[in-house]
Each structure stands twice: as structure tokens, then as C-alpha cells.
C-alpha positions as CSV (number, residue, x, y, z in Angstrom):
1,M,-84.3,-74.4,22.2
2,K,-84.8,-71.1,23.8
3,G,-87.8,-70.3,25.8
4,G,-89.8,-73.3,24.7
5,Q,-89.6,-72.4,21.0
6,M,-88.4,-74.9,18.5
7,S,-85.5,-73.9,16.3
8,K,-86.3,-73.4,12.6
9,R,-84.5,-75.7,10.3
10,K,-83.5,-74.5,6.8
11,K,-84.9,-76.6,4.1
12,I,-82.1,-78.0,2.0
13,K,-83.0,-78.4,-1.7
14,P,-82.1,-81.9,-2.8
15,E,-79.4,-82.1,-5.5
16,I,-81.4,-84.7,-7.4
17,D,-82.5,-81.9,-9.8
18,K,-79.0,-81.5,-11.0
19,K,-78.6,-85.2,-11.6
20,K,-81.9,-85.5,-13.3
21,Y,-80.6,-83.6,-16.4
22,I,-77.1,-85.1,-16.4
23,Y,-77.4,-86.3,-20.0
24,E,-79.1,-83.2,-21.4
25,D,-76.1,-82.0,-23.5
26,F,-74.6,-85.5,-24.0
27,E,-73.0,-86.1,-27.3
28,P,-71.7,-89.6,-28.0
29,C,-68.0,-90.1,-28.8
30,G,-66.9,-91.3,-32.3
31,R,-67.1,-95.1,-31.6
32,D,-70.5,-94.8,-29.9
33,L,-71.9,-92.6,-32.6
34,A,-70.7,-95.0,-35.3
35,E,-72.3,-97.9,-33.5
36,M,-75.6,-96.0,-33.1
37,L,-75.7,-95.1,-36.8
38,Q,-74.8,-98.6,-37.8
39,D,-77.6,-100.0,-35.6
40,E,-80.1,-97.5,-37.0
41,K,-79.1,-98.4,-40.6
42,A,-79.5,-102.1,-39.9
43,F,-82.9,-101.5,-38.2
44,M,-84.1,-99.5,-41.2
45,E,-83.0,-102.2,-43.6
46,E,-84.9,-104.9,-41.6
47,N,-88.0,-102.6,-41.2
48,P,-88.4,-100.5,-44.4
49,D,-92.0,-99.6,-43.5
50,Y,-91.2,-98.2,-40.1
51,D,-92.6,-94.7,-39.4
52,P,-91.9,-93.1,-36.0
53,G,-95.0,-90.9,-36.4
54,D,-97.3,-93.9,-36.7
55,Q,-95.7,-95.6,-33.7
56,W,-96.2,-92.5,-31.6
57,T,-99.8,-92.2,-32.7
58,Q,-100.4,-95.8,-31.8
59,M,-98.8,-95.4,-28.4
60,Q,-101.0,-92.4,-27.6
61,I,-104.1,-94.4,-28.7
62,D,-103.0,-97.3,-26.4
63,I,-102.5,-94.9,-23.5
64,A,-105.9,-93.3,-24.0
65,R,-107.5,-96.8,-24.1
66,G,-105.8,-97.8,-20.9
67,K,-103.6,-100.5,-22.4
């Protein structure tokens, strides 16, 4: 400190922002992709009436109702 003045500290931007989007451009490797597709196919066989749009709508209704 000079003359009773406090030194100014530089604000350091946290590097959390970089880690936040770490999987943004992620593409699964061959084994992982095959497993994901197999799981998706099995799910659709077990649930033939599944509609993601209906599920999204119901989720939004539940949020609006405070559930």
C-alpha cells in the first residue's frame, strides 16, 4: 500500500466456463454409439407408444403447476 491507498486486484475470470461446455462437441466412439443405439431400440420395442413431444409437454405442465 502506498500512501494509504489499497492496491487494486485484478479480477480473475474463473475457468469454470470452459469446463461447463466440455461435452458440447462430444461424439461417442463406435462401442458407445452401438450400445446407445441398442438401448434406444430396446426401449422403443418395450414402449411403442412413447412420444418425446408428449413427455415434454407433460413436464412443462407439471412445472407450471409446481409439481
